[in-house]
C-alpha positions in Angstrom: -19.2 -53.6 60.5 -20.0 -55.5 57.4 -17.7 -54.1 54.3 -19.0 -54.1 50.9 -17.4 -56.9 48.9 -14.7 -56.1 45.8 -16.9 -56.5 42.6 -16.2 -58.4 39.7 -15.9 -56.0 36.9 -18.3 -56.9 33.9 -15.8 -58.4 31.3 -17.1 -56.1 28.8 -16.3 -53.1 30.9 -12.8 -54.5 31.3 -11.7 -55.5 27.7 -13.3 -51.9 26.4 -11.2 -49.8 29.0 -7.9 -51.8 28.1 -8.4 -51.1 24.5 -8.5 -47.5 25.3 -5.4 -48.0 27.4 -3.8 -49.7 24.3 -4.8 -47.0 22.1 -3.0 -44.2 24.0 0.4 -45.7 23.9 0.3 -48.1 20.9 0.7 -47.5 16.8 -2.6 -48.8 14.4 -1.0 -51.7 13.5 -0.4 -52.8 17.6 -4.0 -51.3 18.4 -5.2 -53.6 15.6 -3.5 -56.5 16.6 -4.6 -56.0 20.4 -8.5 -55.8 19.0 -7.7 -58.9 17.5 -6.8 -60.7 20.2 -9.4 -59.6 22.6 -12.3 -60.6 19.8 -10.7 -64.2 20.4 -10.6 -63.9 24.1 -14.4 -63.0 23.7 -15.3 -66.4 21.7 -13.2 -68.1 23.4 -12.8 -69.0 26.8 -13.6 -65.6 28.8 -17.0 -66.3 29.7 -16.6 -69.3 31.7 -13.4 -67.8 33.3 -15.8 -64.7 34.4 -18.5 -66.7 35.7 -16.0 -69.1 37.9 -14.5 -65.9 39.4 -17.9 -64.4 39.8 -18.4 -67.5 42.0 -15.2 -67.8 43.5 -15.9 -64.0 44.5 -18.9 -65.0 46.0 -17.5 -67.7 48.0 -14.6 -65.6 49.3 -17.1 -63.1 50.6 -18.7 -65.1 52.7 -14.9 -66.3 54.2 -14.2 -62.5 55.4 -11.9 -62.1 51.9 -12.0 -60.5 48.4 -11.5 -63.0 45.6 -8.4 -60.6 45.1 -7.1 -61.4 48.8 -4.7 -64.8 48.6 -3.3 -64.0 45.2 -2.3 -60.1 46.2 -0.4 -61.4 48.8 0.9 -64.6 47.0 2.6 -62.2 44.4 4.3 -60.1 47.5 5.6 -63.2 49.3 6.7 -64.7 46.3 8.9 -61.7 45.5 12.9 -63.0 45.5 14.6 -59.7 44.9 15.9 -57.6 47.7 12.8 -56.4 49.1 14.4 -52.7 48.7 14.9 -52.8 45.0 11.1 -54.5 44.3 8.2 -53.1 47.0 9.8 -51.4 50.2 8.7 -47.9 50.7 10.9 -45.2 52.5 8.6 -42.0 54.0 9.3 -38.7 54.9 6.8 -38.4 58.1 5.4 -35.3 60.0 4.8 -35.2 62.9 4.7 -32.0 64.2 7.4 -32.3 66.8 8.9 -29.2 68.2 12.5 -29.2 67.9 14.1 -29.3 70.5 18.3 -28.5 71.4 21.1 -30.0 69.4 21.9 -33.4 70.7 18.3 -33.4 73.1 17.6 -36.9 72.7 14.0 -35.7 74.2 12.7 -34.8 71.0 13.6 -38.4 69.8 11.6 -39.4 72.9 8.7 -37.6 72.1 8.9 -39.4 68.5 9.0 -42.3 69.8 6.6 -42.1 72.4 3.7 -40.4 69.7 4.8 -43.5 66.8 4.4 -46.0 69.9 1.6 -44.5 71.6 -0.8 -45.8 67.9 1.2 -48.9 67.8 0.2 -50.2 71.1 -3.1 -49.2 70.6 -3.1 -51.6 68.1 -1.0 -54.2 70.2 -4.1 -54.1 72.7 -6.9 -53.9 70.8 -7.7 -50.6 70.8 -7.5 -48.9 67.6 -10.1 -47.2 66.6 -11.9 -48.0 63.3 -11.1 -45.7 60.3 -13.5 -44.4 58.0 -12.6 -41.9 55.1 -14.1 -37.7 54.7 -17.4 -39.1 53.7 -17.9 -41.7 56.7 -17.3 -44.3 55.1 -15.9 -47.2 57.0 -12.5 -48.7 55.7 -10.9 -51.9 56.1 -8.9 -52.4 59.2 -7.0 -55.6 57.5 -3.7 -53.7 57.3 -3.6 -52.0 61.0 -2.7 -55.6 62.6 0.9 -55.4 60.9 1.5 -52.6 63.6 1.6 -54.6 66.3 4.9 -56.0 65.1 5.6 -58.7 63.0 8.2 -60.2 60.7 8.3 -61.2 56.9 10.2 -64.3 57.2 12.4 -65.9 54.0 11.6 -69.2 52.4 12.7 -70.5 49.5 9.8 -70.3 46.9 7.2 -68.2 49.6 7.7 -66.0 52.1 5.6 -66.2 55.2 4.8 -63.2 57.6 5.2 -64.0 61.0 2.3 -62.2 63.4 3.8 -60.9 66.7 1.8 -62.2 69.8 -0.5 -59.8 71.4 0.5 -56.8 74.0 3.4 -58.4 75.8 3.8 -57.1 79.8 6.8 -55.1 78.6 6.2 -54.3 75.0 9.8 -53.7 73.3 10.9 -51.9 70.3 14.1 -52.4 68.5 16.7 -49.4 68.2 19.3 -49.7 65.5 22.8 -48.2 65.9 25.7 -48.6 64.4 23.8 -51.6 62.4 23.5 -53.2 66.1 19.8 -54.0 67.3 19.1 -53.5 70.7 15.5 -54.6 72.1 14.6 -51.5 74.4 11.3 -51.6 76.5 9.0 -48.7 75.1 5.5 -50.1 77.3 4.0 -50.5 80.8 2.4 -53.7 82.1 -0.5 -51.9 80.9 0.1 -51.2 77.1 0.7 -47.7 77.7 3.7 -46.0 76.2 6.2 -44.6 78.7 7.2 -41.0 79.5 9.1 -38.9 77.6 11.3 -38.8 80.1 11.7 -42.6 80.7 12.2 -42.9 77.0 14.7 -40.2 76.5 16.8 -41.9 79.5 16.5 -46.0 78.0 17.5 -44.0 74.8 20.7 -42.7 76.4 21.6 -45.9 77.8 21.1 -47.6 74.3 23.4 -45.0 72.7 26.2 -45.3 75.3 25.9 -49.5 75.1 26.4 -48.7 71.2 28.5 -45.9 71.2 30.7 -48.0 73.9 31.0 -50.8 71.5 31.8 -48.7 68.1 31.1 -50.4 64.5 33.9 -53.0 65.2 31.3 -55.5 66.3 29.4 -55.2 63.0 28.1 -58.4 61.7 26.9 -59.2 59.1 23.9 -59.2 61.7 20.0 -59.9 60.8 19.4 -56.1 60.1 22.5 -55.8 57.3 21.1 -59.3 56.3 17.5 -58.6 56.1 18.4 -56.5 53.0 19.2 -59.5 50.5 16.3 -61.7 48.8 14.9 -64.5 50.1 16.6 -67.0 48.0 19.7 -65.7 49.2 18.6 -65.3 52.9 16.6 -68.1 53.6 19.0 -71.0 53.9 21.7 -69.2 56.3 19.2 -67.9 58.1 17.3 -71.4 58.8 21.1 -72.8 59.7 21.5 -69.9 62.0 18.0 -70.7 63.6 19.1 -74.2 64.6 21.0 -72.5 67.3 18.5 -72.1 70.4 20.3 -68.2 71.6 19.4 -67.2 67.6 15.8 -68.2 67.3 15.2 -66.6 70.9 16.8 -63.6 69.4 15.0 -63.6 66.4 11.6 -64.6 68.1 12.5 -61.7 70.1 13.1 -59.0 67.0 9.7 -60.4 65.3 8.0 -59.6 68.8 9.3 -56.1 68.4 7.1 -53.8 68.0 8.4 -51.5 65.5 12.5 -50.7 64.6 14.1 -47.2 65.6 17.3 -45.9 64.1 18.9 -43.1 65.2 21.2 -41.2 62.5 22.9 -37.7 62.7 23.3 -36.0 59.1 23.5 -33.7 56.7 21.9 -34.8 53.5 19.5 -33.4 51.5 15.9 -34.7 51.6 16.3 -36.6 48.4 19.6 -38.1 49.3 17.6 -39.2 53.1 15.1 -41.1 51.4 17.7 -42.6 48.9 19.9 -43.9 51.7 16.8 -45.0 54.0 15.3 -46.7 51.3 18.3 -49.4 50.1 21.4 -48.7 52.3 22.1 -51.5 54.9 21.5 -50.7 58.5 19.5 -48.3 58.4 15.8 -50.2 58.8 15.1 -53.8 59.4 13.6 -54.1 56.3 11.7 -57.5 56.8 9.2 -55.7 59.4 6.5 -54.0 58.9 7.5 -50.4 59.7 11.2 -49.4 60.6 11.4 -45.5 61.4 14.8 -43.7 61.2 14.9 -40.2 63.6 17.5 -37.9 62.1 19.0 -36.2 65.9 20.6 -33.6 64.2 18.3 -32.6 61.4 15.3 -33.5 63.2 13.6 -35.2 60.7 11.2 -38.6 61.2 11.3 -41.4 58.4 10.2 -44.5 57.8 10.8 -48.0 56.2 7.7 -50.0 55.3 7.5 -53.5 54.3 5.0 -53.2 51.6 3.3 -56.8 51.5 0.8 -55.7 54.6 0.9 -52.2 54.6 -0.4 -49.3 52.1 0.4 -45.8 51.9 -3.4 -45.1 53.1 -3.3 -46.7 56.1 0.2 -45.0 57.0 -1.8 -41.7 56.9 -4.2 -42.5 58.9 -1.4 -43.8 61.6 0.8 -40.4 61.2 -2.4 -38.3 61.6 -3.0 -40.3 65.1 0.5 -39.8 66.3 0.3 -35.9 65.2 -3.2 -35.9 67.9 -1.2 -38.0 70.5 -1.2 -35.4 73.6 2.2 -36.7 75.5 1.8 -37.8 79.2 4.4 -36.2 81.6 4.3 -38.6 84.5 7.3 -40.8 85.6 7.5 -44.4 85.1 9.2 -47.2 87.1 12.4 -47.4 86.0 12.1 -50.4 82.9 14.7 -53.5 82.2 18.0 -52.1 80.6 18.0 -52.5 76.7 20.0 -55.3 76.0 21.4 -56.3 72.2 20.5 -58.9 70.1 23.3 -60.7 68.6 23.3 -63.6 66.2 25.8 -66.1 65.4 27.0 -67.3 61.8 28.9 -70.4 60.8 32.1 -69.4 59.1 30.3 -70.4 55.7 27.3 -68.7 56.4 29.0 -65.1 57.6 31.5 -65.7 54.0 28.5 -66.3 51.8 26.4 -63.7 53.4 29.2 -61.0 53.1 29.6 -61.8 49.8 26.0 -61.4 48.7 25.8 -58.0 50.7 29.0 -56.8 48.6 26.5 -57.8 45.6 23.6 -56.1 46.4 25.3 -53.2 47.6 26.9 -53.0 44.1 23.0 -52.8 42.8 21.6 -50.5 45.6 24.3 -47.7 44.5 22.8 -47.7 41.1 19.5 -46.1 42.2 18.9 -42.4 42.4 16.5 -40.1 43.5 15.5 -36.8 42.9 13.1 -34.4 43.6 11.5 -32.2 41.1 9.0 -29.0 42.4 7.0 -27.5 39.7 4.5 -24.3 41.3 1.0 -24.7 41.3 -1.1 -22.0 40.5 -3.2 -21.5 43.3 -6.7 -22.7 43.3 -8.8 -19.1 43.2 -6.6 -18.5 39.5 -7.8 -21.6 38.1 -10.8 -20.9 35.4 -12.7 -24.0 36.4 -12.6 -26.7 38.8 -9.6 -29.4 38.4 -8.5 -32.2 40.1 -4.4 -31.8 41.7 -4.3 -35.4 41.1 -5.3 -34.9 37.1 -3.1 -32.3 36.5 0.0 -34.1 37.9 -1.0 -37.1 35.8 -1.3 -34.8 32.8 2.8 -33.3 33.7 3.9 -36.6 33.5 2.1 -37.7 30.0 3.5 -34.4 28.5 6.6 -35.2 30.3 7.0 -38.3 28.2 6.0 -36.8 25.2 8.4 -34.2 25.1 11.4 -36.7 26.2 10.7 -39.7 24.2 8.6 -38.5 21.4 5.6 -41.3 22.9 4.0 -41.9 25.8 4.1 -45.5 27.4 2.5 -47.4 29.5 2.3 -45.5 33.4 0.7 -47.6 36.4 -1.5 -45.5 39.3 -2.5 -46.8 42.2 -5.7 -46.2 43.9 -6.6 -46.9 47.5 -9.6 -49.4 47.5 -10.0 -49.9 51.6 -13.7 -49.1 51.1 -14.3 -52.7 50.2 -13.8 -55.7 52.3 -10.1 -56.9 52.2 -9.3 -53.6 50.0 -5.6 -52.8 48.8 -5.4 -50.7 45.6 -6.6 -50.7 42.5 -4.6 -49.9 39.0 -5.4 -46.6 36.9 -3.9 -46.4 33.9 -3.5 -42.5 33.7 -2.3 -41.9 29.5 -5.3 -41.9 27.9 -6.0 -40.7 24.5 -7.0 -37.6 25.7 -4.0 -36.6 27.9 -2.0 -37.9 24.7 -4.1 -36.0 22.3 -3.6 -32.7 24.8 0.1 -33.1 25.2 1.0 -33.5 21.9 -0.9 -30.1 20.9 0.4 -28.3 24.0 3.9 -29.5 22.7 3.0 -28.2 19.1 1.5 -24.9 20.5 -2.4 -25.7 19.1 -3.7 -26.9 22.5 -7.4 -25.9 23.0 -9.5 -25.3 26.4 -12.1 -28.6 24.9 -8.6 -30.8 25.0 -7.9 -29.8 28.4 -11.2 -30.6 29.1 -11.3 -33.8 27.9 -7.9 -35.0 29.2 -8.9 -34.0 32.7 -12.5 -35.9 32.0 -10.9 -38.6 31.3 -8.8 -39.1 34.3 -12.1 -38.7 36.1 -13.9 -41.5 34.6 -11.2 -43.7 35.4 -11.0 -42.5 39.2 -14.7 -43.3 39.5 -14.4 -46.6 37.6 -11.1 -47.5 40.1 -13.1 -46.2 43.5 -15.8 -49.0 42.6 -13.7 -51.5 41.8 -13.7 -51.5 37.7 -10.0 -51.4 37.0 -8.8 -54.0 34.4 -5.8 -54.5 35.8 -6.8 -56.6 38.9 -9.7 -58.1 36.9 -7.4 -59.4 34.4 -5.5 -60.7 37.5 -8.6 -62.3 38.8 -9.3 -64.0 35.6 -5.8 -65.1 34.9 -5.6 -67.2 38.3 -9.0 -68.9 37.7 -7.4 -70.0 34.4 -4.5 -71.3 36.2 -6.6 -73.1 38.8 -8.5 -74.8 36.0 -5.7 -75.6 34.2 -6.7 -73.7 31.4 -3.7 -72.0 28.9 -5.1 -69.0 27.7 -3.1 -67.1 25.3 -4.7 -63.4 25.9 -2.8 -63.4 29.2 0.6 -64.0 27.4 -0.5 -61.0 24.4 1.6 -58.6 23.4 -0.4 -55.6 24.2 -1.2 -56.8 27.6 2.4 -57.2 27.7 3.1 -53.8 27.0 0.5 -52.5 29.1 1.6 -53.9 32.5 5.5 -52.9 31.0 5.0 -49.5 33.3 7.8 -47.2 32.5 6.4 -45.0 35.2 5.0 -46.6 38.5 3.6 -43.8 40.3 1.3 -43.1 43.5 0.2 -40.0 45.4 -1.0 -39.8 48.9 -2.5 -36.5 48.5 -1.3 -33.2 50.3 2.0 -33.0 52.4 0.1 -33.3 55.7 1.2 -36.8 57.3 3.9 -37.5 55.0 6.0 -35.0 52.9 7.7 -37.3 50.1 8.5 -41.1 50.0 10.0 -43.2 46.8 10.6 -46.7 46.0 12.6 -48.4 43.4 11.0 -48.0 39.5 8.8 -51.5 38.7 11.4 -51.9 35.5 15.1 -51.4 35.0 14.2 -48.9 32.4 11.5 -46.8 34.2 11.0 -44.6 36.9 9.1 -45.0 40.1 7.0 -41.4 40.6 5.8 -40.6 43.9 4.0 -36.9 43.6 2.9 -34.6 46.5 0.6 -31.7 46.7 2.7 -29.0 48.8 0.7 -25.8 49.6 2.4 -23.7 46.7 4.0 -26.7 44.5 3.7 -30.6 42.9 7.1 -31.9 43.9 7.6 -35.3 41.9 9.9 -37.6 43.8 11.3 -39.6 40.9 13.7 -43.2 41.4 15.5 -44.5 38.9 18.3 -46.6 37.8 21.7 -45.6 36.9 22.7 -47.1 34.3 19.9 -48.7 33.2 16.5 -45.9 33.0 15.6 -44.2 29.6 17.2 -40.9 29.5 16.9 -40.0 33.3 18.1 -36.6 33.0 16.1 -35.3 29.9 12.9 -36.6 31.7 13.9 -35.1 34.7 14.2 -31.8 32.4 10.8 -32.2 30.5 8.8 -32.9 34.1 10.0 -28.9 34.8 9.5 -28.0 31.6 5.4 -29.8 31.0 4.6 -28.3 34.3 5.6 -24.6 32.8 4.1 -25.2 29.6 0.6 -26.7 31.2 0.8 -23.8 33.9 1.3 -21.3 31.3 -1.6 -22.8 28.9 -4.4 -22.9 32.0 -3.2 -19.4 33.6 -3.9 -18.2 29.7 -7.7 -19.3 29.3 -9.4 -16.6 28.9 -12.1 -15.3 31.0 -15.0 -16.5 28.8 -13.7 -20.1 29.8 -13.7 -19.1 33.4 -17.6 -18.8 33.0 -18.4 -21.9 31.6 -20.6 -24.2 33.5 -17.9 -25.5 36.4 -16.5 -28.9 35.8 -15.9 -31.1 38.2 -13.0 -33.9 37.9 -12.8 -35.7 40.9 
């Protein structure tokens, strides 16, 4: 099915939207300087760059890509930082599995069966097309990551080694005590093994892992993968010169996914934090590495973000929920096999030192959950977007905690376009700031709330039609680099301020497939916020560095207080207000 091409936004519309964002976060002097920069850009090379980008977009569409595809991939694959501290994401999933008896591997086996059924469908080319609620076809370019593969570190730019087609006996990886085992999960036809068969395989794997205990720990590749590419590429290249290591690595790349088995009693926030950053819990260079907590009956997944976004994961989990497990027996599959790597003594010493440095950085990550009561829809005086309300809470919290609002990023799904990923919505608008200040001062008016919600709605419409300015400016900058043009606009202070996100935020809507998730902040002083709509509450999963992030205790307290103030204002609106014409905000 032919997909709509990702449009190149009109130049003037992007520049004006940029200036409105600057107006929300900067003082009058900075706003005037930004207008001067935009004027110089308009009079200078902007029109030429726009024309060249439009021509490039046409040629890329004819080649089956978007004008952003290669640059997007390049930006991710050139990240040199440890992936858990840069772009990877940890999610808690809802697979709708009935709880089993304590210690019973049947629960874990059913989870693996459901997960494997969806992954194996992709491996054998049987994934059905995805459409949204309106019946619009969505890009399927992220789905091949469910067939396996691995992000391979290189000195300048990583590459993704895609797994081949479904093997005669598809395998998954099982992580236990830091050791990685290859375990058959499918039969020769590419179907997932029955639950009883998987349960028996798990028992065999656990026996092997527990028999050796923790003494055989590495650093194995699962540990070393937490390092940044510059630290890992050299030792890995040396390791792969050994034939046994190369065979083990190819087998690891071919695994459909990895599962770590744990027994823990930590709370929800700590489980997310640990899965995101603690070595031994995931193979973080695989697209998806699941964690099954046998004690708490919780399913999590660690995602390598360069090739798969949350929207695709939501649909994958929805399909896992719909799997009807089969009960028939299978032929006895092959026994699990441990994948071992042999490092030279020099590489082992260097990796251990680098891992200690990584653990020191990772220990600064904190994750907190803030829940705010949600007003039932029937009590709202007019229709309000849940997403807009949650973003407004975060803007008000900024104003209360810091006395001003700085730049925030919100990801918007763009898979309705060819090769679409996400667009950047800038939720801190002049209208949101004005309403937030009035609310904190006790002078908020209904029309101020309407204006703030309308401004967010307009941003959503712009992003959904491919008219955000962030990606547009990335494309223009890319064209300038290709033409050898040094354009001052892309280095101006105003654009740097807009792109320095105090809050990096994203939402996947209701907690029906993904309960909550977390990721590292994009700035050392900022916050990463994944917000989720639960039936009775809005939940904000907030990550930050300590030390590093700016007044985290005050900001977290301000989130709760901002939600309380906004709820009180909405509930207190008069009956006559609720009788005004309905306002659609999304």
